[in-house]
N, C-alpha and C positions, 0 to 999 in steps of 0.2 A: 471667187464665188460668183455664180451667175446672179443677175438681178432677180430671177424667179426664185432661186434657192434662198436668197437673202430675204425676200419678201415673206416666203413661207416660214423661215426661221423666226423672223421678228414678229410674226403674227401669233406665235405660240404663247399662251398665257402661262406665267409662272407664279406660284403662290408667294406671298410676302414672307411667310414664316418658313424659310428654307432650313432653319436650324443648323446653319453651317458652323456654329460655334459650340456645338455640343462636345463636351470633353469625354472621350471614350476611354479614359483611364489608360493612357499609353504606357505600356511596360514591355518594351521590345524583348527584354531578356526572358519575360514570362509568356510571351505570345506563343500560342500553341496551334498546331495544325492537325486536323483530323482528316485522314485520307482513306477512302475506301477503294473499291475496285476501280481501275483506270484502264479498262480495255475498251477503247473507243475508236469509232471510225473517223477518218479525217474530216468528213463533211459535217460532223456534229456542230450545232450552233447554240448560242445562248445570247442573252441580252441583259445589259445593266443600265442603270438610270432609266429614263422613260423615253429615250430617243435612240433609235438603233440604226447602225449602219453595218451591213454585212458585206464583206469584201474578201474574195479569195486571196490568199497569201498575206493578209493583214494580221499583225500581232495585236494582242490586247494587254491591258493592265490586268494582272490576275494573281492568283495564289500559286505562283511558280508552276510546278509541273502539272498540277490538276487543272488549273484554269487554262494553261497553255494548250493542253490536250482538248479541253472542252470548247475553247473559243478561238482557235488559231485562225478562223476566218471572219472574225467579228470586231467591230469597233462601236463605241457608244457616243452619242451626243444627246443631251437631255431634251425631251419634248417632241420628238418627231421620228417617224420610222422611214429609213431610206435603205434601199437595196441597191448595191452597186455591182453591175456587170456580173451577175450570177445566174447560172443556167442549170442548177442542180434540182430545182423544184420550187414549188410555191412556199414562200416563207411567211409565216404569221408571227406577229410580235405584239407585245404589250406597248400601247402608246403612252399611257400615263401611269404614274405610280399609284398603288392601291394601299391605303392605310386603314388599320383597325386598332382600336385601343379599348382596354377594359381593365379597371381597377389598377391603373398604373402600368399595366403590361401592354406592350404594343407589338404589332407585326406590320412591317412595311414591305410589300413586294415591289422591288425597284425595277425588275425586268423579268420578262418571260418571252420565249420564242420557240417556234415549232417548225421543224422540217421533217416531212414524212411522219415517221413514228417516234421521232426523238423530240422531247419537250424539255427545255431547260428553264429553271426558275432561279432567280437571285433575290434574296431577301435580307432584311436587317431586323433585329429584334432584341429585346431584353428578356424574352421568355426563357425560363430556367429549363432548358432541355436536358433531361436526364440521359445518362450514358447509354442506356439501351432503348431510348425512346426515338421512334422514327417519325420523320415528317412525311406525310402522305399526300397524294394528289387524287382528287375525285372529279370525274367528268360529269356532264349534265345528266347521264343515265345512272349515276351513282356507282359506277365502276371505280374501284379503288386501286391505286398503283403505288408501289414502294420505289424509292430511288435505286437505280442500278449503279450510280456513281455520285459522289458528292465531295465537296471540300468546304471547310469551315475555319474561320479565324476570328479572333476577338480580342478586346481589351476591356478590362473592368467587367461590368455586367452586360455590356453590349457585344453582339457578335454579328457576323455577316457570313452567309453561306450560299453556295451554288449547288443546285440539285438537278440531276439529269434523270428523267423518267422515260421509259419505253412504253408507249401508249398504243391504243388501237382506236380506229374510227376517225371521222372527219369533224369532230367537235371543235368548237371555238370557245366554249364557256367551261370554266373549271373552277375548282376550289382547292386551296391549300389548307391542310388540316394539321394543326399543332395542338395536341391536347384538346382543350375546350374551344380553341379558336378554329373557325372555319371561314377563310377569307376568300370570297369569290373574285374572279378576274376573267377578263375576256381578251381574246387575241384578234388582231385586225391584219389586213393585207399591208405589206410594206410597199413603199414607192421606190422608183428607180432613178438613178442618175448614171452617167456613163463613166465617170472617172473620179477616183478618190481625191485627186488634187483639185477638183472643181469645188470642193466643199468649203474652201477658205484659203487664206494666205498660208504659206508653208515654208519650211526650211529643210534642206537636205545635207547630210554629212555622214560620212563613214557607213554608207549603205542604209541609213535610217532616214525616212521622210516623216516629218511631223507636221500635221495640219492643225491650225488653231481656229476655232469658231468663237467669235466674240458676241455676247449678248448684253447690251447695256440694261441696267436695272436700277435706274434712279441714281443714288449716290454710290453705287457699286457696279462692278462688271463681273459677269460669269464668263469664264473661258473654258471651253471643252476641247480636249486634246485627243487626237487620233494619230496612230503611227502605222507605218509600213516598213518592214525591215528585211534585210537579206542575211541569211545564215545566223541570225541572232533573234532571240525572243526578248522584246522590250517588256519589262515587268513593272516599271515604275518611272515616274517623272521626278524632277528635283524637288524634294520636300524633306526638310531636316528631320522631322519627327519619324520618318520611316527609314532612317539610316542605321546601319549596324557597324560602320567602319571603326567605331571605338574599340571593337574587339580585335580587329586585325591591323588597323593603321590609324591609331588615335591622333597622330601628329599631322595627318593629311590637311593641307592648307588649300581649300577650295571654297568657292561660294556654294553654300549648301542648299540654297533655295532658288527656284526660279523667281523671276520678278518682272514687273512692268517698269519701263523707263520712259519718261517723256522727253520732249525736246530740250528741256532745261536740265536734264540729268537727274531728276528726282525719281527715286525708286519706290515702288509699292510692292510689298510681298503678299502672298496669298494667306488667307485665314484658314483655320482648320474646318473642313466641311463635315457635315453630320455623317456622311457615308465613309469616313476615313477608314482605311485599311489598305492592304496592297491593291485591292480592287478600287481604283479611283481614276477618273479622267476629267472631273469637273472641279474647277478652282474658282474661288471668289476673291476679288480684289476690291478693297474699299477705297475706290477712287472713281470720280466721275469720268465718263467717256469724253475724249477730246482728240483732236488731230495730233498725229505724230507719235502715237504710242507704239512701243515695240516690246515684244515678249522675248526674254532671254532665258534659255535653258542651258546652263553650263555643263550639264552631263545628263545621261539617262542611265537607269539601272537595267542591265541586260542579264539574262540567264542562259546558261549552256546546259540543258537537261541531260545531254548524252555523255558529258565528260565524267570520267571516273578514274581514280588512281588505282594502283595495285594495292593489294591488302598487305598489311604488316602485322606480324604476330609479336606480341610483347609479353615477356615474363614479368609477373607481378613482383616488385621488390619487397624486401623486408621493411619493417617499420624503421624510418630514419635513413634508409638506404637510397642512394641515387645511382641509377643505372644509365650509362651512356647508350644512346641508340644511334644518333648521327646518320639518319637515313633521309634521302631526298625523294619525295613522291611527286611525279609530274601530273599536273592537272591542266591539260591543254598547254597554253603558254605560261601558266603559273606553276610555281614550285612551292611545295610545302615541306619545310625541313622539320623532321621530328628529332628534337635535340636530345632529350633524356626523359626519364620517368622516375618518380619518387613516390614514397608512401608517407603520408602524414595522418596518423590516427586512422580514421575510417575512410580516408580519401586516397585515391590514386591520382597523381597529378602528372600530366604529360606536358612538356614544354614544346611549343611550336613556333615556327617563324615562316611567314609567307612573303614572297617577293611582290613588287609592284612593277608594272610596265610604265613606259613614258606617258601613255594616255589612258591607262586603265589600272584600277586597283581593286583588290578583293573586298567585297562588302559582306558576304555571307557564304557559307558552304554547308552542305549537309554531311553529317558524320555518320557512317554506317558501321555495323558490326557490334554496336552496343545499343541498348534500348533506352538509356537515360544518361544524361550528362549535364554538366554546367560548364560555361566557358567565359573567360574574362581576359583582359590585358593586364599583365603585371608590370606596372610602370618602373619598378625597381630593377627587374631583370631585362625588360625590353622584349619579353616573350608573351605570346598568347598562351594561356594555360587552360588545359582541358581537365575537368574534374570528373572522376568516375568513382562510384561507391565500391568499396572493397568486395562486397557481396556480388556486385555485378561483374567485377573483374575476375574473381576466382584466382586460380594459380597462374592463369595466363588468359589473354584475350586478344582479339583481332580487331583492328580498326581500318577504315579507308575513308576517303573523301570523294564526294560526288556533287554534281549539279551546282556548280558555283554561280553566285550572283555577283556581278561586278559593277563598278561605276565607270562608265565609258565617257571620258571627257570629249567634248566636241564643240562645234560652232553652230548651234541652232538658235538663230535670231530671226524672229518673225515680225515683220512690219505690217501694221494694220492700215487699212485705207483711211 
């Protein structure tokens, strides 16, 4: 990082009450994703946290396919707007988070950015958004816009969403409308640097570059991570609470968290930040800053949105019957073996087995052809089991697998000055 960039970063004030320990009621098995239209141009942008870096060909942490499409040219670091080597137009972005609370209900706009007529907003809230209730955007002339694309994920009563609006005019002042809430925010010009790797110390492995920006905060350190990848979409950093491998590979023996290590070999793990979700690039370590610190990332989560298996049609068995299937479906370099299917009361249960590579293992995969299902690992049989309601299955049904997310093991060790 250049001295000028370091001075700018360290001059950014951060609030003491970062709320990094709010428990968002993690329940990975219950986490849901609401996805609307995803017909987007490549140059769409968005912003998360209150510090934005926009870089062509840079991947971001996000809600799998939705955020990968929305933000494939974007990275975030809290507190400052930076535009890196981008010539597609003037980019405006939210510099600082905006927070509003009333009667225990809060809305926090963590990011917003605008390129031409495309404006993306990222927010966190515990507002009880009804199924048919839309989030609206209002400009300074009281023109109202509905989102053309959005993605939403949550745990417990908290949720986080990304909303893309197609707007008109050269306005910089807007309001986000959720029911009785009207949260105003303003956009500012971004600043420029020449190279992504100038932003801080970095590590490179397996076609993925990760930059770490460290900000001391008294008795703790905030580290913001950015990445650039080739042929892969990085969707998450090492954080145990965001793993799903217990469904596909529960015996996997790896270090599940990133950590800071000092010269004496003492490790410090990150705490849970308030903005936890798939969309996260800021981590807090409760240790004082000192010489010789190194950040170790034993893996990254990557997504392959264009991979898809062939479809397989399965005849629904009778109650108590087990039908052998013995089909292997190829999903890129991964193989999913469909072993058999059985009926147990109101449930149709399919036994599955996925392989692992030497340096990569399956963490999650989207299952198509059915609208609802449950999935778990049966420790007695050693198979992953997919549960489908008999009404959903009917006399026969079709399934396929797509968009796998994997844990890619690698050597990303970043030494700080």
